[in-house]
N, C-alpha and C positions, 0 to 999 in steps of 0.2 A: 835184887832180882825179882822179877813178877812171879807170884803163885808158885804152884807145885809144877814139877817138869813133867808129869805124866797125866794124861787123861784116857779113860775108858768107859765102858758102858754106854749110856744114852748119849753123852756128849760126844764120844769117839764115833758112834755109829752115825750121828748126824753129819759128821764131816765127810763120810763115805758113802752114805746111803743116796742112790740117785733120786729118790722121792723128795729127799731134804731140798734139793736144788730146784724142785718145782714150787717150793714155798719159799719165795724170794726174800721177803721181809723178815720171815722167822729164821732164813738161813743167815742173813746179815746180822741179825741179832746174836746169833750163834757165835759168829766170827768176831763181832765186837767184845763179846764176853771173854772168848778165849784170848784175844789179843790184849785186852786191859787186865784181866785176871792172872793170865798164865805167861803170856809172851810166847816164844817160841817153846812148843810142847811136844812131847812124844805120845803118839797114839798108839794104844796097845789094843790087840784083840782080847775079847773075854775068853775064847777058846783057842788055845796054841795051835798054829798050823792053818788058820783061816786066812790070815795075811800076816805079812812080815810087819813088826813095828815100824814106824817112820816118824820123822820129825815133821810136824806142821808149821810152816812159816807164814804168817798172815800179815806182818807189817810191811808197809811199802819200801823202807829203807832196806829192810833185810832181804826181800824178794829181788829188789834191783841190785843188791850187791851179788847175790847168788847168780842172777841171770847174766851178769857182766864177767864174772869169774869163771871162765869156761875151763881152767886149769885145775882149779880145786873141786869144782862141782860138774860131774860128768853126766852126759846123756847115757852112756854106755858104761858097764856091761848090764846093769839091771835095767828092768823095763822103765820106760819113759812116761807111762801113764799108769795110774794106780790100778792094781790087778789083784785079785784073790789069788791065793796060792795054787788052787786047783786050775784055775785058768792059766797061769804062767806054766806049770807043767805040761799043760797040754800044748801050749804054744812051743815049748822046747821039743816036744815029741813031734810036733808037725814039721818044725824047722831043723831039725838035727841038732838042736841044742841052743839056739838063740831064744830068749825071752820075747823077742819082738816077732809078732806075726808077720809085720812087714818091715822092711830094712829101708829107711829113707833118710832125708836131711835131718829129721828130728831125732833120729837114733844114732846119728854119727857124730864122734869128737874129732878135734884137729888131730892130724892135718887132713884127714880123708873128707871132713865136712866141707871145708873151704874149697877143695878141688871139685866136689860135687855141686855145691852151691854156684860157683862161677860159670857152670854150664849153661844154666838160664837166667843168671842174675842180670844181665844186661837186657834180656827180653821184658823184665817186670821194671825197668826204670822208667821214670816219667818221660824221657826222651822218645823212647821206642813206643810207649803206651798212645802218644799221640797220633800215631799211625793207625790205631784202631778205634780212636774216639768217636769217629762218624759211625762206624757199626754198632758200638755201644750205645750211642744215642738212638739210632734207629730201633734197636731192641728195647730200649726204655719207652720210646713213644708207643711202639706196638703193644708192650705189656700195660701201660697205663690206659691205652684205648680199650683193652679187655676188661680192665677193672672198671671204666666208666660204663661200658656196655653191660655189666653185670650187676650194676648198682639198682637201687640206691643202698641196699644192705648186702655187704660183702664180708668175706673172710680174708684178710689182707694176705695172711700167710701162704695159702696155697695158690692164691691168684697171682700174687705179686713177689713177695719177698723170698719164697722159695724157688719159683722157676726162673726169675731174672738173672740172679747171679750165677745159676746152673748155665743158662744160654750163654753168658759172657765167657765163662772159663771154659766150656766145651768148644766155643767158636774160636777161642784164643789157642786152644789144644789142637784144633783140627778134627774134632769128633763130630760126626754128621748129627744134624739135629734129630733125626728118627732114632738115634741110639740114647738121647738124653733121659728118656724115662728109665731106662736099664741103669744108667749111671745114678740116678737119683734113688732108685730102689737098693742098690748096693751100698750107696752112701749111708742110707737110712739104716741098714742092717749093720753097718760098721760102727756108726756113731749114735745110733737110736737109744742106746742105753738100755734100761729097762722099761721104756715107755712104749706100750703095746700100740698106742695110736700111731706112732712114727715107724716102727720097724715091721708092724703088721704080719707078726710072725708068732704070736702067743709066747713071746719072751719072757712075760712076767710070770709064766708058770713053769719056767725052766730052771734047772739047776746051773751053776757056774760052768759046768763042762759043757752042757748043752747050748749055752750062750756062746761059749767060745768056739764051738764047732760050727755055730751059724755064722760067726764072724770069718772063720776060716773058709767056709764055703762062699762067703762074699768075696774074700780076696782071691780065692781060686778063680772065680768067675770074673774078677777084674783082669787077672793075668791072662786068662784065656782071650779075653776081648782084646787086651793091649799086645798081646803077642801077634794077632792078626793086623792090628794097626802099625807095628813095628815091621813087619813085613812090606806093607804097603808104602810105609814111608821109606824105607830103605830102597826100594825099588824106583818110586817116583817122590823124591824129597820135595817139600813145598816150604813156604816161609813161616810155617807154625811151631809150637812149642814141640809137638809130637815129633815133627821131623828133626828138630835140634837133638831130643834126647835119643831117638832111634839111631842117630849117626854120630853120636858123641863117643869120645875117647877119654879115658884118665890114665895119665902116665903112659901113653901110646897105646893102649889096649882099649878095645870096645867095652862098653859096661857090661857085666855078668848079668844073666837073666834075673836074679833076685834083685839085684840093685836097681836094675831098668825099670822093672815093673813096680817097685818101691816108689821110684821118682813119678812114674805115671799116677799111682794111686794116690800119693800125697797131695800131687796138684789137682787131681780130678776131684778128690773127695773135700780135702780142707779148703780148696779154693772157692767153695760156695757156700757151705753150711754156716760159716762164720760170718760171711757178708749177709747172709739171708737174717741171721740173728740180730745183727746191728740195725740193719734196715727196718725190722719190724719193731726194735726197740725206740728207734727215732720217730717212727708212725704212731706209735703208743703215746710217747711223750707229748707229741704235737696234738693227738685227739685230745688228751687230758688238759690241755692248755690253748684254748682258742686264740688268746691274745697273742701268744708266741707264734702260732701258726700264721696269723694275719700280719705280724711284723716280718716274719721270713718272706711271706709271699711278697710283701711290698719292697723288701730289701734283700736281694738276693746275695749280698756281701755277709750276711749272717749265715748263709749255708755251711761254709766250712766248720764254723762253731757247733752247729747242729750235728753234722756228721761225726766230729771228733768227740763230742759228749755223748754221742750215742754208743760209740765204740767203748768208751770207758765205762758207761752206765751199765751196758749189758754184758760186758766181758765175755764174749762167747766161748773162747778157750778158758776153761774156768781152772784148769791146773796143769802142771807137768811135774813130772819127779826127776829129781837128780840123786847122784850117788857121790859121797864124799871120797876124793882121791887121796886124802891125806887127813891127819888129826887137825882140826881147826875149831873155832868158835863162832857161834851166831847168836845173837840176842843174849849174851851171858851165859849160854850153854855150851858145853863141850861136846862137840861132833867129833866121833871117831871115824878114822879110815873105814870105808866100805858101809857106813850108815846111809839110810835112804832118807830122803827129804822130799816133802810136798811143797811146792812153791804155788800158793793158791792166789791167782790172779783176781777172783771176785773180791777176796778179802784186802788185797793189796790196793786195788782200785777203789775200795771204800774206806780207806783208813783215813780217819779224821785229821790226823796229823799231817797228812798230805794234802787233802781235800777238803775244803771248809764245806760243812753240810753235804756229805758225800752222796746222800741217798736223793738229793734234789737233782733234777735235770736242770743244768744251766749252760745254755748255749754260748754265754759270755764268759765262761770260766778261763781264767787265764792267770798263770800258765796252768795247762792241763797235761803234764808229762806223764800220761798214764801208760800202764804196763800191758794193756790189752794185746800189742803186738810183741811182747817180750822186750828184751834189750840185749845188747852185745852181738856176739857173732850168730846167735841163732834167732835175731829178731825176724819176724815174719817177712818172708820173701815177697810176698803179695800185697804188702800195705799200701803201696801206691796204687795198684789196681783196685783194691778195695775202697780206698777214698774217692777214686776217680768214678767208679761206677755208682757209688752211692750219690755223689754230687749230681750226676747226669740224670739219674733217676728222679731224685728230689726236684730238680729243675722241671722235669716233665710233670711230675705230680702237682707241683704248684701252679704250673701253666693251666692245668685242667680241671683243677678242684678248688671251688669257692670256699667249701668248708669239711671239715671232718668231725666225727664225734663217735664216741664208744657206743655199740650197739648190743653190748653184752660183756660177760667177764672174760677177758684174756686168759689163756692157759699156758703154763711154761712146761716144757719138756722134763722128763725124768731122766737125767744123765749127769754123771759126776765130770765128765770130760768136756765135750762140746755141748753147750745147751743154749737155750732161748726160748721164745715164744712159739708155741705149735698153733695156736689160734689167735687171732686178732679180729674179732667181729667189730665192723666200723658201719657207720651211716655216713654216705658221701653225697656232696652236693656239687655237681659239675658246674664249672664256670660258664 
């Protein structure tokens, strides 16, 4: 068995500190050390009561096993995203006892999870997405035109990788374009972590309870907005996802308000931040490797490999938590019923036992069975949409750009949950 079963102090802080995730290579060094020296390891707080101890799982095989075993490893009843106890208690007070500020697909277990997933699952299948492909292409071309008009030096994130996926998912949901800035602001408050550049709220100086209150305010604003959408879509249903949710039934009953709002929020928020991060990651890799950019510009059959490798390389959803439903064993460690576990996708997708030279961006990597979309019953509902919109965007970019190069140092966001580049300064040469 590898190493000691417990870490705390600086090593433990590095796992849960949002600032650690902004220092990517150092973070990967940390996970490599933990994986090789300790294996599956329990993370302990220095001060009792700050957060509950949890098992950190960093190897690809172990994360895959947990992801697929949804009977042994539950999304409920404990929080499915790492949180400090102060924040969890605040969430319980706000929701009447649930540790989840938002009830959604990611917090449900069987049999409820699949009943809710089936409501929109068909919408996000490739066959149905073909019906919106032309609209996505028009959005991509409009976005790339704006990039070209802003050159030659641009910041790719606010110009392209942030607004483009937001446009796509809001269009699919039936949210008017004029409301998109509000959706972006609320998403950044929910997922911006402790990165003041993203949440624009002074969060870096806030206590955990104040941060949770800010997130609660964003949730309340989301709910208020989508209550109006629900009324509209029930009175005048259209062919969009919001209409599907507003008029859905489970076991013959309409969705209750909390579950309905959670459904809207998870699609609206998670549906664009993650694709934004992968898109920026792909552009960073191509900017660093002019030869690879030239190859894919000349041979578009390489594009799917660029997209898939970018998703692995960036791993935008950086972790989820699971709770053991029974006594079990992972990586030679005895896991007890009720134990909390962090399955860390960043670490798993950079496990050298699964990926040769994992820090290298290799568009020809094969096979690349990464875990950035999760696995099993909880695999990302929007994975086909993410791949489609990235492919279409890069087709438009490659059509319009002759070359790209870095024009400064990119910066990553400070966030333990959803993360990626927050700036990507480029110098572009139009075709």
